[in-house]
N, C-alpha and C positions, 0 to 999 in steps of 0.2 A: 504494499500500499504505499503510494507516494506521500510524502509529507509536504505540504505546501507552506513555504515561507510568507510570512506576512509582507504584504507591500509596504515599501518605505512611505513613511508620512510626507505628503507634499507640503512644503513650506508656503504658508499664507503671505503673499506680498501685501503688507500694509502700507507700503509707500505711496500707493495711488491716493490713499486718505491724505497724504502729506501734500501732493501736488494739487489735489483740489483744493485744499487750505491755501496754498499759494495763491490761486485764482481769486478765492474769496477775499483773501488779503488785499490783493492789488485793487479789486473793485471798492472795498472799504477805505483804502488809502486814497484812492480818487475822490471819494464822496467826502471824506474829511478834509482833503485839500481845497475843495470848492467851498465847503459850508463854513470851516473855521480855518482859513489860511494861515492865520497868526499862530494857532496852536500846532497847525501841521508843519510849519517851518521848524518849530522846535523838535520835531521827532526826527530830524535828520541823523543825529548820532546813533540812532537804532539801526538804519539802513547802513551807515558807515560801519558800525560795529560788527555787523554780520558778514560784509565784504572783507574786513579785516581778518576775521576768523578764517575765512576760506584762503585769504592771501597768506595767512600764517602756514598753511598746509603745502603751498605751492612748491617751494624749495624742497622739501622732504620727498614729495611725490616724484618731481623731476629727477632728484638725486637717485632715488632707488630704481626709477624705471631705466635711466641711462645706464647705471652701473650694471644692473641684471642684463639689459639689452646687449651692451658692449662687451662685458666681462664674459659672457656665455658663448660669445662667438670665437671661434679659434682663429679665424683669418681676419687680420686687422684690415685688409685690402677691402673686405667685404663692407666693413663700417665707413671706410673712406669713400667707396662707391655709392653707397646709399647718401651719405651725407654731401657729395659733390652733385649728385643728381637732383637732391632736394634744394640745394642752394640756387642752382641754375634754374629749375622750375620756379622757385619763388621769385627771382629776378624777373623772369619772362611775364609771370602772371601780374607783379606789381606794376609793370610798365603798360600791360594792356589795361588794368584797372585805372591807372592814371590817364591813359589816353581816352577811354570811355568817359571819365569825368570831365576831361576837357571838351570832348565833342558835344555831350549833352549841355554843359554849361554855356557853351556858345550858341546852342540851338534855343535855349528858354531864357537866356539873359536874365538870370537871377539878380536881384538887387536894383534893377533900374526903378527910379522914382523914390528911393528912401532917402532920408535925410539923415545927416550926421550931426548930433548935438553934442555938447561938452560932457554929460553924463556917460555918452557912449564911448567918447574918446578915452575918458578915465578908465572906463571897464577895459578898453582894449589895452591900455598901457599896463594896467594890473595882470592882464593874461599873459603877458610876456614873461614876466619875471626874469629869470637869469638865463633863459634859453638861449639868447643871442651870444652869450659868452662862451657857449659850450661849442667847441668845434670837433671836427672828425678825430683829430689826435686824443682829445679828452674822452671822446666815446670809446675809442680803442682801449686807451689805458684803464678806462673805467671797468673793463671786462675782467682785469686781473684783480682778484681779491687781496685784501691785506694778508691773510693767511690761509691755509688750506681750508679750514672749516668756517671761516667767517662769512663766506657765502650763504651758509646754511642759517646763520643767526641773523644776518641782515637783510635776508629775503631778495637779493638780487639774482633774477632769473639768469642773465647771461654768465654771471660769475659762477652760479650753480652748474650751468651747463658745462662750462669750463673745468671745473673740478671733479664733476661727474665723469666727463671723457677722460681725464687723466687717470682717474682711479679705475675706470673700466679698461683702459689699455694696459695699466700696470697689472690688473689681475689676468689679462689675457696673457702676458708675458711669464706670469708665475705658474701657468698650467694647473696641474692638479694640487700644487700648494695653495692656490687661491680658492679652492673649492669651500674651506670652511667659512671664508668672508663672504662667498656668494650664498651660503646658505643663511648666514646671519643677517645678510641684506634682505634676503627674501622674507624672513621672519619679520623683519623691521618694515617692509613694505606691506604686510598684512596689517601690521599695527597701525600704520599711518592711514590705510584705507578706512579701517574700522573707526578711528577717530573721525575721519572726514564723514563717514555715514552718520555718526552722532551729531555732527555739527549740523548737518542738512536738516535736522528736524527743527532748527531755528529758522528755516528759510521763510514761513509764513510772516513770522514777526519782523525779520529784515526787509521782507519785500513791502510789507505795510509802511513802515517807516520811510524807506526810500521814495516810494511812490508818493505818499502824502507830502513829503518835504517838497518834492518837485513841483506838484500841482499848486500846493499853497505859495510857493515862491514866484512862479510864472504866470498862473492864471490862464485865462482864455485869450485876452488881448495880445500877448506875445505871440501866441500860436497864429493868431489871425493874420497879424502884420507880416509875419515871415512864413506864411503857408507855402509860397511858390518854391522857396529853396528847400523846404523840408519834403513836400511832395515830389519835387524833382529828384532829390537825394535817394528817397525811398524807391522811386521807380527805376533809377539807375541801379541801385544795389540788387532790386529784383531781377533786371535783365542780366546783370553779370552772373548771379547764382543760377537762375533758371535756364539761361541760354548758354552763356559761355561755359561755366563749371558743368552744367547739365549734359551738354553735348561732348565735352571731354570725358566726364565719367562713363557715358554711354558707349562711346567709341572705343575707350581704352579698357576700362574694366567691365563693361557691359552690365552696369548696375544703374537702376533707375533713381535719379535724383530725389523724386518724391518719396520712394521707398526709404531712402537713406536719411532724409530730413524727419519722416514720420518716426524712424528709429530713434533719433536724436531729440525728439519732441520735448521731453522733459528738460533736457539741457537748454534747449531754446527757452522754454518757460523761465528758467533760472536766471538766463542772461537778461531777459526782458525785465525781469523783477529787479534785479541788481544793476543793471545797464554795464554789466562787466563780463567780458568773454573769459576772463582768468577764473572767474567762479565756476566755471564747467570744465576747465583743463584737466583737472584729475579724473572727472568722468569720462571726458573723451578719450583720455588714455586706456582706460579700463575697456571702454565699449569697443574701441577700434581693435584691441586684442582679442576680446570676445566675438567679434565680426570675423576673424580669421586671418589678421594682418600679423606678421612675426613680431615677436618682441623688439628686436633690434630696429626694424623699420619704425614701429610706433614709438620706440624710445629715443630715436634720433629726430624723426620728422615732426612730431607734435611739438616738443618744446623748442625745437629751433623755428618751427613755424610760427610760434606765438611771439617771437621778436623780428622774423624777417618775412613773414608772409601775412602781412597785414592788408588785405584787398580793399577791404571797407574804409580804412584809414586813407588808403591811397585815394579813393574815388572822392573821399570827403574832402582831402587837401585840395585838390584842383578845383572842385566845384566851390568850395568855400572861398578860395582865393579869387575866382572870377567874380563871385557874388560881393565881396568885399571892394574889390576894384570898381565895379559898377556902381555900388551903393555910395562910395565916396566921389563918383563922378570922374573917374580917371581910369577907363578901360585898360586892360592889358593888351599890348600889340602881340601878333602872331609869335614874333620872335622872342618876346618876353615870356609868353606862355610856353615856349618849348625850353627855353633856359630854365624856367622855374619847374617844368617837369622833369628835367634831368636832375635838378637839385633835390625835388621831393622823392625821387628814386632812392637817393641815399638817406635823406632826411626821415623817411618813413620807416626806415629799418631801426629796430630797437625801441620804437614807441609802443610801449605795453598797451593792452587791450583794456585800460582802465579809464574810468571817466575823467576828462580833462587832459589826456595825453595828447590827443589829436589837436585840441584847442592850442596846447602848448607848442607843438610842432609847427601848427599853421602860423603862429606868432613869430616862431623863430625864422620861418621861411620867408616870411614877408619883411621881417626886420633885416635880413641879409641881402634881399633882392630889392624891395621897394620900400624903404622905411616909411615914407609918406603915408602908405596904405596901412600902418599899424593902428592907427587909432580905429580904423573900421572894424577891427577884430570884435570890439565891443557890440556891433550888431549881432554876433553870433552867439555871444554869452548867454543871452536868455533863452536860446533854444538847443544850445550845445548838447545838454542832458538828452534831449529827446533824439537828437541826431546821433548821439553815441551809442543808443540802443541799435540803431540800424548798423553802425559802424560794427559793433561787437558782434551782431548775428551774422554778418558778412563775413568777418574775420574767422568766426568759428566754422561756418560752412566751408570756407575756404580751406581751411587746415584738415577738415575731415576728408574733403575730396581729395587733397594733396596726398593724405597718408594712403588712401586706397589706390591713387595713381602710381605712386612711389613703390607701394607694395607689388602691384601688377608689372611695372617694368623691371623690378628686381627678381620677379617670380618668388616673392615671399607674401603671396596673398592667396588664401584658399577661397576660391569664389564659390564653390559648392557650399561651403559651411556658411558664408556670407548669405547666399540665398535662402538658406535654411532659417538663419536668425532673422532676416528681414521678414519671412514669412510667418514667423511667430512660432517655429519649431523649436527652438532652444533659447527661452527667454533670458535675458540679463539678470544676474543674481543682484538685487539691489541692496541686500543687507551686508555682503562683503565687497561687493564690486569687483570680485575676482572670480574666476572659474573654480570649481570645487577640485580639478585635477590639479590645480597649482597650489594646493594647500601645503604640500609638502614637496621639497627639492628631491630630486632622484637620488637614491642611496648609492653610495660609493661601492658597495658590495653587493653580490647577487643576494636576493632574498631567500629564505629556506623555502623548500618545496613544499607545496600544500598536500602532496601525497607522496608516499615512499616511491623512490626509482625502480622502475622494472628490471629485474635482473636479465642479463644477457641470456638470450636462448628461451626466455619465458614468452608466452603469448602476449601481444601488445594489445 
């Protein structure tokens, strides 16, 4: 009589309640912002605190992911191939995004008819800060941390990337002697993702505070007066994602862009509520690995893309530059637009996907090219938060697509698994953000046999 083992208990996914709560919190935040704007503005620290909690986890996530991705690969040339291919793709797509922004900006003529007053000029000067004094040499030197582990404590993404790559290559050269370190980092990665999953339960509170503060500060009038640039920017981002990225994804990886975006739906909701693509970076790493892209490709492409593949920011920089120039009444000539485009290709690199980074980069670009336009940056300040959401969404979608494309080109992408996951056949584990078969590293010695060996000559 055959004994039947009990079916394993199915884990209940309670996180869908979390994201329903985020939607409700956003709606309540908008209502509070309109009804009691003075109170709503005071809620800004709540949203800032949640984003800071997420940013606290960025460096540990990047460190663990890259060390495991690079350290587990035995051929250093493979890492160099992935990195070189990724950087080449990022440069090409940033140029395309900047060009699209210039074309649309010249077609819709944003900013025409707006007037610049003293308060707007003051806001423009404040937005610049010290960005103009930071040159290319400062940017490059800033990638080098003070010490080997200071990047982890200071939260600098590019510094963490450099340290993780160095440690990953060092573990490669150690061979079998580096296995204990890899196992320790594997355990650390699980701990980091578990802490991140705990923090995510605060998402509704953070979303409520962030949205309420923005609506309370800007109101409806600011949106009405600048609706043209906002709608034009949103439409341009949509064209870039669905037409340019969608066509590339379908031709190269044979994956439907709409299926991919649906798979990443919770991450998009998180980005909208926090206006920061960095808040979804750890989840993108986990989801891309679950989708079938190898750890080395994900570990290199995603963190690098967050500093070098900012398509939404590129579109924003060109359209906002044209907007400011026309609003001030001093439009850019064709040669000035091309010169600014070349400058923005470099300036957009390293601009993190956090609220205000795009505004600071825009101010720095205008300061170096056309200082007389700098006062006009104040026209953008009022709606920059709303435009930063489209920037963050576009940057996030661009990095997700880039990971699949790099994985396909390097033959490190399991398309069959991806189709299964996208069809709902293998749901993402929201409780751990890691696949169950990644719980433990592979043992160094062969495990004991579950049954005694069959002696020679015995019937098998």
